[in-house]
N, C-alpha and C positions, 0 to 999 in steps of 0.2 A: 393454547394458542389457536385461533381459528384457522382452518384450512378450507380455502375455497378460491374460485376464479373471480377476477375482477370484471365487472360490468364495463361496457364501453364508456359510459359517462364517468366511472371510477378511473379508468385508464387515462382519460383527458385530464382529470384532476391530479393524478400522479405525475402526469408530464409537466404540470405547472409547478407544483411544490411536492416534493417527495424524497424517499430514502429506498435504497435497495441493497441487500446482501444475499449472495448466493448461499445456498444450504445444500451442498452436494450437486450432484449432476441433474437432479430432478425437479428441485424445489428453489424458491426464492422467497426471502422475507420481503415484503412490500409494505411501505407505508405512504400516506398522503394525507392531504388536508392541511389545515393552518398549522404551521409550526410553532411551538412554544420553546423558547430558550430559557436556560437557567444555569446558574454557576454551579449547581451541585445536582446529583441525581435525586429525584423527587420520591422514588420509591415505586412509581407507577410501573406497570408492565411495559416493556417495549421502548426503552430509552436508548437513543443513539449518542455515541460520544464522537464529536468531530472537531477536535481542536485543531490549531495550526501547529506547525512542526516545532516551534520553540515553546509551546504550551503557555502562550500569552493571551490567548482568546479568554475574554472575562466570562463567557457564557457558552461552554462547550457542549452542554448537554442540550439535546433537541427531542421533543416528542412531537407526534403527529396525532391528529384526531382519528385516523383509522389506520389499522394495520392487520394483515392477513398474511398466511403462508399460501403462496400461489405456486401452481404447476409452470415450470419454466417453459415447457413447449408452448402452453396456451398462451402465455404472456407474450412470448416472441410473435406468435401469430397475429395477436392484437395489435401489437406495436408496428408490426410490418405492414399491416392495413392502413395505419395512420401515417407511415413514413412516405409520403407521396412526393419525395424529391429523388430524382436520379442520382444525385451525387451531393456531397457537401462542399459547396464552393467557398472553401477557405484558403487563403494564400498565406502560406507559412514562411516566416523569415527565420532561417535557421542560425544558430550561433556560429561566429567565426572561431577558428582554431586559436587565434590570438587571444580570444576572451577566456577560453579554457586554459590556455598555456599560463596565464597569470595566476590562476587559482592553483594549477598543478604545481608550479614552482614555489608558491607560498607553502603548500603542504609539504613539499620535499625539504624546504628550508627548516620547517618546524621539526621535521624527522631528523634531519642532519644535527639540529640542536639538542636532540633527545627530549624534546617536549612531549611528543607523541611517537606512536609506531605506525599509525594508520588513520587517515580522515577520508571523508567522502564529500568531495566537492559536487555541486550540482549546476547545471546549465539549462536553458530553456530555449525551445523554439517558440515563435510568438506569432499571433494572427489577431488581426481586428475584425470584428464581425458581431452580429447578433445571432445567438442560437434560438431558433425558433422551436416551437413545440414539435413540429415535423422533424426538424433536425436532431432534436434530442431523442424522439421516437427512433429514428434511424440508427443513431449511435448505441442506444440501449439494445435495441434488437440485435445489432451486430455483435455487441459483447456477449448477448446470450447464446448467439449461434457459435461464435468462434472460441470463446473461453471454456475449455474443457477441464484441464487441471487448475489454471488459475481461478480465483474466486472473484466473481463480479461484485461491484460495489458503487455506491454513489449516494450523493446528497445534493439537493439543489433547491433554489427559490426563484422568483422570476428575476433576481438580481445577480445571483451567483451560484456556483456549483462546482462539483467535482465528480468525475465518472470514469471507471476503468476496470481492470481486472488484474488483481495482485497475485503473484506467486506466494507471497510471504505473509505468514501469520506470526504476530507479536506473542499471542498466547490464546488458548482457549481453555475453558474451566467449567466443569459440570459438578456441582456440589454433590449430586446423588453418587457419583464415582470417586470424588476426592482426590482427582488427578488433574494436574495442570500441564498442558502440553504446548511446546514451543519448537522452534527450529532455528538452526544456523543455516543462512542462506546467502553464501558469497562465493564469487568465482564465476565468471560468465564467459561463455564462448558461443558463437554461432553453431547451431547444431550441425550444419554442413562440415564445419572445420573439426568439431568435437568427434566425428566419425574418424577422422584421420589422425588427430592429435588429441588424446583424452586430457581433460582437466585434472584428473588424478595423478597424471604423469608430470604435471607442470609444477615445479618447486614454488614459483611465485604465487600462482593461484591457491596452492595448498597451504601456503605460509598465510596468506590473507584470510582463507577460511578458517585455519586454525585459531586465529586472533579472535574470530567471532565465537567459536565454541568456548575457548577459555574465558572470554568475557561473561558468557552465559553461565558457565559452571561456577564462576567466582559470586555472580549475583544470586544464584538459586542454591548454591550448596548447602546453606543452613536452613533452606525451607522445608526439607523432607528427604526422602529417598530418592535419589537422583539416577535416571536411567538414560544412557547415551547410545545411540546407535551407530553402527559403522557409516562412515561417509560415502555417499555414492552420487552418481551423476543423474540429475533429474531433468529429463528431456522434455521441453514445453512445446516443441515444434520449431518455431524460427530459432529460439535460443536454448540453451542448456545451462544448469547451474550446478554447482557442488552444493549438497544438502546433507545436513545431520539432524536427525530428530532427537529431541530431548523431552523427557517427561519428568514430572515431580510427584510423587505419591506422598500425600500428607498424612501424617498420624492422626490428627483430627481436622476433618474438613472445616474450613473457615467459611464465614458468610459471603456469598457472592459479591455483595456490595462493597464489603471492605476489601476482599481481595483485588476486586477490579481495580480500584483507584490505587491501591498499593503497588500492584504488578505493572500498571502503566506507568508510574513514576519510576519504578525500580528498572524496568527493562527497556523503556524508550530512551534514547535510541540504542539499538544494539550496535556493535561494531560494524554491522553490515550497512548501517545508514549514518552512523556516527563517528566516533573516534575510538582509538584504542591506545593506552589502556583505559580501564574504567575510571582510573584516579583522575583522568584528564577532564577538564570542563568541557563538554561537547558544545556548550552555547557559544564558544568561540568561533564556531563555524560560521557565525554571522559575518564576520570580517571578510570571509571568502566569498559572500554574496554581494559585498558593497552595498549599493542602494537597492538592490533586488531582493525581494522577499521569496522565501520558499512557499508561502502561503501553507496549504495542507500537503504539500508533496513530502512523503516519507513520514507523515505524522501517524499516530494511532487513529484508526477508524473502527469504532467499537459498537457493540449491541449488548446491552446489559439485560440478562434474564435471570432474576433472583430464584426462580424456582427450576430452571433448566439449564441449557448450555449458553454461556456467554462467549462471545468471540470478539478478539480484537485483531483487526488486520493491520498491515503496514501499507499505507496509502502511496504505492509506487505503481508505475504503468498506467498513467491516467492523463486526462485532460482537466484542466481547471479553467473557470472563467469568472471574471468580475465585471458585470456590466457588458462593455463590448470589447474586453480585452481578454484574449485566450492564450493559455500557457501549456506547453506540452514539455515536461521536464525529463531529465534522466541524470543519474549519478553514478559515480564509479569509485572503487575503493583504491585509493593511492597509498602504496607502501614503498619502502626504499628501493625495492627491485623494480617498480613501475617504470614503464617507457611511455613517453608522451603519445606517440603515434598509436600504440596498441590500445592505450585508454580511450583516445579519441575515436578509434574504430569500434570500440565496445559501446560508447555512447550513441554512435550512430545506429548500431545493431538494435539497441534498446528502444530508441525512438522509432525505428522502422517498425519494431513488433508492436508498439502501442498503436501506430497508425493502422496496421493491419487489423488489429482487434475492434478498433473502433471505426473502422471503415473510412478514415479521413485521409 
């Protein structure tokens, strides 16, 4: 894969139609040009997988005419020069508590009836407006500057897009090593509160987190040798999460193309974004959204590299837009021990962290 910096004209094309994925603290995978969509991967180098949450998108695979690995610092400088707006003038309409309460009580009822043990409802802040190229430049620059531990990612065309920085990786896989890596990431607290009352000492948060670990172990147990780390608190600045790292070492490394599709279908969504137990049909989450779609919130967002490292992120902590409609979503895990006010506060903390990362 070519490594070089973009020219000014290439950055402008990138802002029109492109894709972005962070590669550690120093580099970014950057694609731009005319997007080509397809129902299945074509086998070409550098294909992005950008489905909706419910995996109903008919053509979830996207390739661009140009793609390079760029230095993150240099890309930030170029975008900052083009971001000639003092602020993003977007007027957000936040969700009402009553809207979330309906979803919360529906999940609690399903738990009381022993249909599920956990589910993750999602709510959105909304705005109306058009994201200009300069506004996109400012947001992407802000993400590159602010997102240290989370991974920057995005995909956009003149009509739609998604941009954010996610702390959660669905999985990564490098055929050369024959190891698949994933994580359980569930349990959230403002870092200022975590310092006084740790997540690891909270029975409700640990129970929720353990459901995610259990679900991943059940799904991956037959794939190879499973390695599970101790659970620890991962401090991301504004917020902290409970995290457990899980890896699978294959006896015989499968082809990246085959494993990519198989693991996306197997792992998405984990109990961190879907439901528990695994036997429950996660697609019943649609009824909690009513007429509102999640679009790509919580969906897999991946990059297939047949000869190197393929990565699939979980598309959270983002802003989405379709024409002049903008959405900023957040979800929370609801279990039997959950309390409405606590979950409502968690949703606000998450939305606030997204606004800080994007500069909106």
